[in-house]
Structure formats: structure tokens, C-alpha cells
N, C-alpha and C positions, 0 to 999 in steps of 0.2 A: 504494500500500500504506500502511496506517495504521502509524504508528510502534510502537504496542503489539503489532502482529503480529510484528515483528522480535524483540521481547523475550519473546514468549510471554505477553503480558499482565502481565508483572512490572514493577514500578516501582522496586524497590530491588535494588541489586546485593548479592551475597553477600560481597563484599570492598569495603572502603572505598577509593574512588579520588577523587583531587582532579582538577580540570580540567587542572592542570599536571603531573600524575604522568607520568613518562616510561615508556613501555611498549615492550618489545622482545620479539621472538619468540625462543623457546628452541630451536626446531628439533624439538620433540616434536610428534608428530601427535596431535590430539584423539582420545580413546577414545570412539568412538560418533558418531552422526550429529549434525551441527549445521546450522543454517540457512545460507542463502546470505549473509546479512549477517555471520554469524560468519566465513565464509570470506573475505569482502572485508576485514573488520577485521584478520584474521590476515595477509592479504597485505600490507596497509599497514604493519603492524608488522614484517614480514619484509623489506620493501623499503627500510628505512632503519635507521641505527644505533639510533635511538630516536625515537619520536613521542609527543606529548602526547595525552591523552584529548581535548582540545579540537580538535587537528588531525585526529584520526580522525573525530570528530563532523562537522567541516567537510567532510572529503573524502566521507564517506558521506551527507552531507546528512540527518542524523538528529539528534534532540534529544540533548543530552549525557547525560541520564538514561538513555535507551535504550542509548547506546553504553557507558555504565558497566556496564549489565547484561550486554551482549554480551562486553565485555572481562573482566568478572568470571567469566563462564562459561568463557572461554578460559583464565583463570588457574586455575580449578578443575580443568581438564583438563591443566594443565601446559604449555600451548602458548605462553603469554606470561607475562612477569613484569613487575611495575611497581615503580618506584622513586619514593618520595615526592619532591615538589619541594623544591629547596633555595633558600631565600630569603636575600637579602643580610643579613649580620649573624648568620646561623645560626639565628635564631628562626623563628617562624611569621609569616606576613604579617599586618600590622596594617592594617585597613581605613582607618585615618587616616594612613597613611604618605604624606604629601603629596608628597614628592619623587618617589616611585615613580609615584604617580597622575599627576603632572604630566608625567613622562617618557613614560608611556603615551599620554596625551592629545597630547603634542607629536608622537610617532611616528604616531599616527592622522591628525593634521592634515597631516603631510607626505605621507602616502599618498593622501589624498583630494584 
């Protein structure tokens, strides 16, 4: 299946989501029919205290942009809620934060 099929051909979510946004199921059932990928994403969100958008994308093996559209749909139905990521220092992530990037690189090296 092509990824754009899962999102109905849409490339932009209705709600802004970050890859590190924490998504949790609310227990509310979506009003109306949704696709199989929506159901899988909802099941992943319900199966843990919270998952990131990136984790859902990895589990579903779909591009992050497609998963953002799916999760946005679920948010509009009230089935999930998302919390913006919290970065050290309280601000937003600075791409030039060398210490954080080095820690990520070190973690990746240990896993490989």
C-alpha cells in the first residue's frame, strides 16, 4: 500500500505535531469510520502511557508525515490527545545544541 493511501492523499495534518509530541489515547471512540491505519495508530496509543509520533511512525512503518495526518484525524475525533515535547532548559530545541546532539550520537553508536 502506498503511504498516501493511508492518509487519504493528504500531506498536512490539521493539528501541528512534533516528532517528539507525546500522544495518549483518551478512551473516546472515533465518531465515524476511519481506516485500518487509524485503528492501528489508536491501538498503539492505547497500549502505553504515552508514545511519541516518531514511535508510532516506526511501529506502523509509515512516513512521519503520514502518521501526523492519521494522529491529527484521531485528535479531531477526540480519540487521542498530544502533549508538546519538553526540552531541557524549558525552551525549544536549538539545532546547534551540541551537547544534546553528541549524547544522541553516543547513544546510537552504543546500539549499533
